C-alpha positions in Angstrom: -21.7 -17.7 2.1 -18.7 -15.8 3.5 -15.8 -17.9 4.8 -15.4 -17.9 8.6 -12.5 -15.6 9.6 -11.3 -18.2 12.0 -10.6 -20.7 9.2 -7.7 -18.7 7.8 -5.0 -16.3 8.9 -3.7 -13.2 7.2 -0.3 -11.8 6.5 -0.5 -8.0 6.1 2.4 -6.7 4.1 2.2 -3.1 5.2 3.6 -0.9 7.9 0.7 1.5 7.7 -0.9 2.0 11.0 -4.3 3.0 9.4 -4.4 -0.2 7.4 -3.6 -2.3 10.4 -6.4 -0.6 12.3 -8.9 -1.0 9.4 -8.0 -4.7 9.0 -8.5 -5.3 12.8 -11.8 -3.5 12.6 -12.9 -6.0 10.0 -12.3 -8.8 12.5 -9.2 -10.3 11.0 -6.2 -11.6 12.9 -3.0 -11.0 11.0 0.8 -11.1 10.9 2.7 -8.1 9.5 5.4 -8.8 6.9 6.6 -5.6 5.1 8.6 -5.0 1.9 9.1 -2.3 -0.7 9.6 -1.8 -4.4 10.8 1.1 -6.5 7.4 2.7 -7.1 8.8 5.5 -9.3 9.9 2.9 -11.8 6.3 2.1 -12.7 4.4 4.9 -14.5 0.9 4.9 -16.0 -1.3 7.5 -17.6 -4.3 7.3 -15.3 -4.4 7.0 -11.5 -6.6 3.9 -11.8 -4.0 2.2 -14.1 -1.1 3.3 -11.8 -2.5 2.0 -8.6 -3.5 -1.3 -10.2 0.0 -1.8 -11.8 1.8 -0.9 -8.5 -0.4 -3.2 -6.4 0.2 -6.1 -8.9 3.9 -5.4 -9.1 4.2 -5.5 -5.3 2.4 -8.9 -5.3 5.1 -10.4 -7.5 8.2 -8.7 -6.2 9.8 -11.5 -4.1 9.4 -15.1 -2.9 9.4 -16.0 0.7 9.7 -19.3 2.6 6.7 -19.5 4.9 7.9 -21.3 8.0 5.7 -22.3 10.9 4.8 -18.9 12.4 2.2 -20.1 14.8 1.6 -23.8 14.0 -0.5 -23.0 10.9 2.2 -22.0 8.5 4.4 -24.6 6.8 7.5 -24.3 4.7 7.0 -23.6 1.0 7.8 -21.2 -1.7 5.1 -18.5 -2.1 4.8 -15.2 -3.7 3.9 -12.6 -1.1 2.7 -9.1 -2.0 5.2 -6.5 -1.0 2.6 -3.9 -0.1 -0.5 -4.1 2.0 -1.0 -7.8 1.4 -2.7 -10.7 3.1 -1.6 -14.2 3.3 -4.4 -16.6 4.2 -3.3 -19.9 5.6 -5.5 -22.9 6.3 -3.8 -26.0 7.7 -1.5 -27.9 5.4 0.3 -25.4 3.1 -0.1 -21.7 2.7 -3.5 -21.2 1.3 -2.4 -17.7 1.2 -4.4 -14.7 0.0 -1.7 -12.3 -1.1 -3.1 -8.8 -0.7 -1.5 -5.9 -2.6 -2.6 -2.4 -2.0 -1.7 1.0 -3.4 -3.1 4.5 -3.1 -2.6 7.8 -4.8 -4.2 11.3 -4.4 -5.5 13.2 -7.4 -5.6 17.0 -7.1 -6.9 19.0 -10.0 -6.2 16.2 -12.4 -2.6 15.6 -11.2 -1.5 12.4 -9.5 0.1 12.9 -6.2 2.2 10.2 -4.5 4.3 10.5 -1.4 5.8 14.0 -1.1 9.6 14.2 -1.6 10.2 16.9 1.0 8.6 19.0 3.8 8.0 21.8 1.4 6.2 19.6 -1.1 4.1 18.1 1.7 3.3 21.7 2.8 2.3 22.6 -0.7 0.1 19.5 -1.1 -1.8 20.1 2.2 -2.2 23.9 1.6 -3.8 23.0 -1.8 -6.6 21.0 0.0 -7.5 24.0 2.2 -11.0 25.1 1.2 -10.9 22.7 -1.7 -10.9 18.9 -2.3 -8.8 16.0 -3.4 -9.6 12.6 -4.8 -8.2 9.3 -3.5 -7.8 6.3 -5.7 -6.9 3.0 -4.1 -6.4 -0.5 -5.5 -6.5 -4.0 -4.0 -4.8 -7.0 -5.6 -5.4 -10.4 -4.0 -3.9 -13.8 -4.8 -4.6 -17.1 -3.3 -1.1 -18.5 -3.1 -2.3 -22.1 -3.0 -4.6 -22.0 -6.1 -3.0 -19.1 -7.9 -6.4 -17.4 -8.2 -5.9 -13.6 -8.6 -8.4 -10.8 -8.3 -8.0 -7.0 -8.3 -10.0 -3.8 -8.3 -9.9 -0.1 -7.4 -12.1 2.3 -5.6 -12.4 6.1 -5.4 -13.3 8.7 -2.7 -13.5 12.5 -2.9 -12.7 14.5 0.2 -13.8 18.1 0.7 -12.1 20.3 3.3 -12.8 23.4 5.3 -10.0 26.0 5.4 -6.9 24.4 6.9 -5.0 27.0 9.1 -1.3 27.5 8.5 -0.5 26.5 12.1 -2.3 23.1 11.6 -0.3 22.5 8.4 3.0 23.5 10.2 2.3 21.1 13.1 1.5 18.2 10.8 4.5 18.8 8.6 6.8 19.0 11.6 5.6 15.6 12.8 6.9 14.1 9.6 4.2 11.6 9.1 3.0 13.3 5.9 6.2 12.4 4.1 5.1 8.7 4.2 1.6 9.0 2.8 0.3 9.6 -0.8 -0.5 13.3 -1.4 0.6 14.1 2.1 -3.0 13.3 3.0 -3.7 11.5 6.3 -7.3 12.0 7.1 -7.2 10.2 10.4 -4.8 12.7 11.9 -6.5 14.4 14.9 -5.7 17.9 13.5 -7.1 17.3 10.0 -10.1 15.0 10.6 -12.2 17.9 12.1 -11.5 19.9 9.0 -13.1 17.4 6.7 -16.3 19.1 5.5 -17.8 16.1 3.5 -16.8 13.1 1.6 -18.1 11.1 -1.4 -17.1 7.5 -1.0 -16.0 5.6 2.1 -13.8 6.9 4.8 -11.8 3.6 4.9 -11.0 3.9 1.2 -9.8 7.5 1.8 -7.7 6.2 4.7 -6.0 3.6 2.6 -8.0 0.4 2.7 -11.5 -0.1 1.4 -13.3 -2.6 3.6 -15.9 -3.5 1.1 -13.5 -4.1 -1.8 -11.0 -6.0 0.4 -13.7 -8.3 1.8 -15.2 -8.9 -1.7 -11.8 -9.9 -3.2 -10.8 -12.1 -0.3 -14.0 -14.1 -0.7 -13.6 -14.3 -4.4 -10.2 -16.0 -4.2 -10.9 -18.4 -1.4 
């Protein structure tokens, strides 16, 4: 039986607007606590291995003292994921589910992370025009009270119509594509109408699989 959402709170360790939106859609209340690691220092052969390693690394990157945020958090040393992460707290001490998340795009067998420049972002997006790209995302969840850890990954494949140059130019000038893996932000109002079809879930492609997240949270509670 699923745990009632009102029986715990969540700390989301991500500044991603799409992840906050997805988590809210799932019916969770949460507090945002963001942090970063040097993602380039961790390399793996496959996208699945990479996203899992990065999500797990983010979950171990630093310790925080959880002070009484809203009357439900109490002081204590806890590992918090420095990525999309959740801290679940139930009375007493931080019964925290630490949620680490990472996503990469795979295009023609090549792993794409965040573009390093406008030109690279433009190259990335032009490559998707009339073609397709894969998204591989991971979730790493830890119950900070019990130490129980669970992780997993999920894939989605996105097929695009032709993307006009003016659409690409407008998106690049906005600058948001420099902050997302593969320069791919499906929820952008200019790009969403150009999605022809998809294999997998839209929430996975946007950065947070609802089904995987829910499953792992329930497993560690």
